C-alpha positions as CSV (number, residue, x, y, z in Angstrom):
1,M,-11.9,-20.8,0.5
2,M,-14.2,-17.6,2.2
3,N,-11.5,-15.8,1.3
4,N,-11.5,-16.9,-3.0
5,R,-15.1,-16.2,-2.4
6,R,-14.9,-12.8,-0.6
7,Q,-12.1,-11.9,-3.5
8,N,-14.6,-13.2,-6.3
9,V,-17.1,-11.1,-4.7
10,I,-14.6,-7.9,-4.7
11,D,-13.5,-8.7,-8.6
12,T,-17.3,-9.1,-9.6
13,A,-18.4,-5.3,-7.8
14,H,-15.2,-3.9,-9.3
15,K,-16.1,-5.0,-13.3
16,L,-20.2,-3.8,-12.5
17,F,-18.7,-0.6,-11.0
18,I,-16.8,0.3,-14.4
19,D,-19.8,-1.2,-16.8
20,K,-22.8,0.6,-14.9
21,G,-21.0,3.1,-12.4
22,Y,-20.8,2.5,-9.1
23,Q,-24.2,4.3,-8.5
24,A,-26.3,2.2,-10.7
25,T,-25.1,-0.7,-9.5
26,S,-27.5,-2.4,-6.6
27,I,-26.5,-4.6,-4.4
28,Q,-28.4,-7.2,-6.3
29,D,-26.2,-6.8,-9.3
30,I,-23.8,-8.0,-7.4
31,L,-25.2,-11.1,-5.7
32,D,-26.3,-12.3,-9.1
33,G,-23.4,-11.5,-10.6
34,S,-21.0,-13.1,-7.7
35,G,-23.5,-15.9,-7.2
36,I,-23.8,-15.7,-3.2
37,S,-26.6,-14.9,-1.1
38,K,-27.5,-11.1,0.4
39,G,-26.6,-12.9,4.3
40,T,-23.2,-13.8,3.1
41,F,-22.5,-10.7,1.4
42,Y,-23.1,-8.9,4.3
43,N,-20.9,-10.8,6.4
44,Y,-17.9,-10.4,3.9
45,F,-19.7,-6.6,3.4
46,P,-21.5,-4.3,5.8
47,S,-22.0,-1.6,2.9
48,K,-21.7,-1.4,-0.7
49,G,-19.4,1.3,0.7
50,E,-17.5,-1.1,2.1
51,L,-17.3,-3.2,-0.7
52,F,-15.8,-0.1,-2.8
53,I,-13.4,0.7,-0.2
54,A,-12.5,-3.3,-0.3
55,I,-12.0,-2.9,-4.1
56,F,-9.3,-0.2,-3.8
57,R,-7.2,-2.0,-1.1
58,S,-7.2,-4.5,-3.2
59,V,-6.0,-2.9,-6.1
60,Y,-3.5,-1.1,-3.6
61,T,-2.3,-3.7,-2.4
62,R,-1.2,-5.4,-5.4
63,I,0.3,-1.9,-6.2
64,R,2.0,-1.8,-3.2
65,H,3.6,-5.3,-3.9
66,D,4.9,-4.5,-7.3
67,R,6.5,-1.5,-6.4
68,E,8.6,-2.8,-3.6
69,K,9.7,-6.1,-6.0
70,L,11.2,-3.1,-8.5
71,L,13.4,-2.0,-5.2
72,I,15.2,-5.4,-4.6
73,G,18.1,-5.1,-5.3
74,Q,18.6,-1.6,-6.3
75,D,19.6,1.7,-4.5
76,S,16.8,3.6,-3.2
77,A,18.5,6.3,-4.2
78,D,17.9,5.8,-8.1
79,I,15.5,8.8,-9.9
80,E,15.1,5.7,-12.6
81,I,13.7,3.2,-10.3
82,F,11.5,5.8,-9.0
83,I,10.3,6.1,-12.7
84,Q,9.1,2.8,-13.1
85,Q,7.3,2.5,-9.6
86,L,5.5,5.1,-10.7
87,E,5.0,4.3,-14.4
88,L,3.7,0.8,-12.8
89,Q,1.3,2.4,-10.4
90,L,-0.5,4.6,-13.4
91,M,-0.9,1.2,-15.8
92,V,-2.6,-0.5,-12.7
93,N,-4.9,2.6,-12.0
94,K,-5.4,3.0,-16.0
95,Q,-6.1,-0.9,-16.0
96,S,-8.4,-1.2,-13.1
97,K,-9.8,2.2,-13.9
98,L,-9.6,3.4,-10.6
99,L,-9.9,7.5,-11.7
100,I,-12.9,6.5,-13.2
101,L,-14.7,5.4,-9.8
102,I,-12.9,8.1,-7.9
103,E,-14.3,11.3,-9.9
104,E,-17.7,9.1,-9.9
105,V,-17.1,9.3,-6.1
106,R,-16.4,12.5,-5.8
107,V,-19.1,14.2,-7.4
108,S,-21.9,11.7,-5.0
109,N,-23.5,12.3,-1.6
110,D,-21.4,9.6,-0.1
111,E,-19.1,11.8,2.3
112,E,-17.6,8.6,3.9
113,L,-16.4,7.3,0.8
114,K,-15.2,11.7,0.0
115,Q,-12.9,10.7,2.9
116,F,-11.6,7.7,2.3
117,I,-10.7,9.2,-1.0
118,N,-9.3,12.0,0.1
119,Q,-7.3,9.6,2.6
120,T,-5.9,7.7,-0.6
121,L,-4.4,10.8,-2.1
122,L,-2.8,12.1,1.4
123,L,-1.2,8.3,1.8
124,S,-0.2,8.4,-1.8
125,I,1.7,12.1,-0.8
126,R,3.2,9.9,2.2
127,W,5.0,7.3,0.2
128,M,6.2,10.3,-2.4
129,H,7.2,11.9,0.4
130,D,9.4,9.1,1.7
131,R,10.7,8.3,-1.8
132,F,11.6,11.8,-2.7
133,L,13.4,12.0,1.2
134,D,15.1,8.3,-0.6
135,I,16.1,10.1,-3.5
136,F,17.0,13.6,-2.4
137,G,18.3,13.0,1.2
138,E,17.5,14.4,4.4
139,S,19.4,18.2,3.8
140,K,16.6,18.6,1.1
141,K,13.9,17.3,3.6
142,P,12.6,20.6,4.7
143,Y,11.8,21.5,0.9
144,L,10.1,17.6,0.3
145,L,6.8,18.4,1.4
146,D,6.1,21.4,-1.3
147,S,7.6,19.5,-3.7
148,V,5.6,16.4,-3.2
149,I,2.2,18.0,-3.5
150,I,3.5,19.9,-7.1
151,F,5.0,16.7,-8.1
152,H,1.9,15.3,-7.6
153,S,-0.5,18.1,-8.9
154,M,2.4,18.5,-12.3
155,M,1.5,14.7,-12.8
156,T,-2.5,14.5,-12.3
157,H,-3.2,17.6,-15.1
158,M,-0.2,16.4,-17.5
159,N,-1.4,13.1,-17.2
160,H,-5.2,14.4,-17.9
161,F,-4.3,16.5,-20.4
162,N,-1.8,14.4,-22.7
163,H,-4.8,11.6,-22.3
164,K,-7.9,14.5,-24.5
165,A,-4.9,15.6,-26.8
166,E,-6.0,15.5,-30.1
167,T,-3.5,13.9,-31.4
168,I,-1.9,10.6,-30.1
169,S,-1.0,10.6,-26.5
170,L,2.6,10.4,-25.4
171,P,3.7,7.4,-23.7
172,E,3.0,7.6,-19.8
173,I,7.0,7.1,-19.1
174,K,7.4,10.4,-20.9
175,V,4.9,12.1,-18.8
176,I,6.7,11.1,-15.9
177,R,10.0,11.5,-16.7
178,Y,9.3,14.9,-18.2
179,C,7.6,15.7,-14.8
180,M,10.7,14.3,-12.7
181,N,13.0,16.8,-14.2
182,R,11.3,19.7,-13.6
183,I,11.3,19.0,-9.9
184,V,14.9,17.9,-9.6
185,H,15.5,21.4,-10.8
186,L,13.2,22.6,-8.8
187,V,14.2,21.3,-5.2
188,N,17.7,22.0,-5.9
189,E,16.7,25.6,-6.6
190,V,14.7,26.1,-3.4
191,A,17.0,24.5,-1.1
192,V,19.2,27.4,-2.6
193,S,16.9,30.0,-1.5
194,G,15.7,28.1,1.5
195,E,12.2,28.9,0.5
196,Q,9.4,26.9,1.8
197,I,6.2,26.9,2.4
198,L,4.8,23.8,4.5
199,D,6.3,22.3,7.2
200,P,7.2,19.3,6.4
201,E,6.5,17.7,10.0
202,L,2.6,18.1,9.1
203,I,2.7,15.2,7.1
204,D,2.8,13.5,10.2
205,T,-0.3,14.7,11.6
206,W,-2.3,14.4,7.9
207,I,-1.2,10.5,8.1
208,P,0.3,9.3,11.3
209,N,3.0,6.7,10.4
210,F,1.5,3.5,11.8
211,R,5.1,2.1,12.7
212,S,6.3,5.5,14.8
213,N,3.4,5.0,16.9
214,L,3.5,2.7,19.9
215,H,0.6,0.5,18.0
216,S,-1.5,-2.2,20.0
217,S,-0.3,-4.9,17.1
218,H,3.3,-3.6,17.5
219,T,2.6,-4.8,21.7
220,D,0.8,-8.2,20.7
221,L,2.9,-8.8,18.0
222,L,6.3,-8.7,20.3
223,Q,4.1,-10.6,22.3
224,S,3.8,-13.8,20.3
225,T,7.2,-13.3,18.8
226,L,8.7,-14.0,22.1
227,A,6.2,-16.9,23.3
228,L,6.9,-18.1,19.6
229,K,11.3,-18.2,20.2
230,K,10.7,-19.9,23.9
231,A,8.5,-22.7,22.0
232,T,11.1,-23.1,19.1
233,N,14.5,-23.5,21.4
234,K,12.2,-26.3,23.3
235,A,11.3,-27.7,20.4
236,L,14.2,-28.1,18.0
237,P,16.6,-30.4,19.2
238,C,19.2,-29.3,16.9
239,S,20.9,-26.3,17.7
240,E,21.7,-25.3,14.0
241,D,17.9,-25.1,13.2
242,R,17.0,-23.3,16.4
243,T,19.5,-20.6,15.4
244,K,18.1,-20.5,11.5
245,A,14.2,-21.1,12.9
246,V,14.9,-17.7,15.4
247,E,16.7,-15.6,12.9
248,L,13.5,-16.0,10.9
249,I,11.5,-14.8,13.3
250,D,13.2,-11.8,14.5
251,F,14.0,-10.8,10.8
252,I,10.0,-11.4,10.4
253,H,9.2,-8.9,13.5
254,E,12.1,-6.4,12.8
255,E,10.3,-6.1,9.0
256,L,7.5,-5.4,10.3
257,T,8.2,-3.1,12.4
258,Q,11.3,-1.3,12.0
259,S,11.5,-0.9,8.0
260,S,10.0,2.1,6.8
261,K,8.7,-0.1,3.8
262,P,7.6,-3.1,4.9
263,R,8.3,-5.8,2.2
264,L,5.6,-8.3,2.5
265,F,6.1,-10.8,-0.2
266,L,9.2,-11.0,1.8
267,I,7.4,-11.6,4.7
268,E,4.9,-14.0,3.5
269,S,7.9,-15.9,1.9
270,L,9.9,-16.5,4.9
271,L,6.9,-17.1,7.2
272,N,6.0,-19.9,4.9
273,T,9.7,-21.1,5.6
274,L,9.5,-20.7,9.4
275,K,6.4,-22.9,9.0
276,T,6.9,-25.6,6.8
277,Q,11.0,-26.4,7.8
278,Y,11.0,-25.2,11.4
279,A,8.5,-24.5,13.5
280,S,6.3,-27.8,12.9
281,N,5.9,-28.7,16.4
282,A,5.1,-25.4,17.8
283,Q,2.1,-24.5,15.7
284,Q,-0.2,-23.1,18.5
285,Y,2.7,-20.6,18.8
286,V,2.8,-20.1,15.4
287,E,-0.5,-19.5,14.2
288,N,-0.8,-16.6,17.0
289,F,2.4,-15.5,15.3
290,E,0.7,-15.5,12.3
291,E,-2.5,-13.6,13.7
292,N,-0.6,-11.2,14.8
293,I,1.5,-10.3,11.5
294,N,-1.9,-9.8,9.5
295,S,-3.1,-7.5,12.0
296,C,-0.1,-5.6,11.7
297,L,-0.7,-5.9,7.9
298,S,-4.3,-4.9,7.5
299,Q,-3.4,-1.8,9.3
300,L,-0.6,-1.1,6.8
301,E,-3.5,-1.9,4.4
302,K,-5.5,1.1,5.4
303,E,-2.4,2.9,5.1
304,I,-1.6,2.4,1.7
């Protein structure tokens, strides 16, 4: 119930920010629109700026989830899948009018929000860089950070002027494919010439990869994983059920800590199966396991 009410505040504020503008929308406007008290608001969000950040995270969680779904059963090196992912992202950005909100924040005096917007840009660069690695391979890695930055800028400006065109603008998919065709030639060209501006290792300095570090939430997750497996072995009399439960636990743990792109929808599905079919007699350990999963996912949200 609390999560639903919090999401309602996020949705209400999002609409108000679009209709009135971020700066012109007061906290009282948000209280009136969502039907909550000031105390409840500050229980959810320390400030209007934190609410703005929550809106972005809510939208990008949806984008990340839907991008991952497009990869199910597909070849990650398939450029066409990447193009579909970009089209989906552009469509969601357009529907949620995130770019309009970004532009308003960029000209504001809120340095914290400006820093957050800059971080989201770097996270977008990181995701594209990871996908370029999938598509072009490790042999082209020295040239991919340069290429991603050029591609990101090309996409941004082409879409901007495409929408400003006096004639009917082209569909986003055509703009994406045009830019992608150009970048394929560029990557191959610089790989032959050996030209490089930015060291690709810089991206780990800009945005450290959560999964590449021994984060405290990883340690907590490992401890709760081991405890749950031990409790499950005791609780399940059937050896086949024990085996299936342990396999689910291990799979969830590995997906979170080893996969470069954890499939959140899959983690949620497997956790639900574990809770309902195999671990009902180890409820305390399951709750601790789920709590630590959510802690890891919270860290992932801050990256995306």
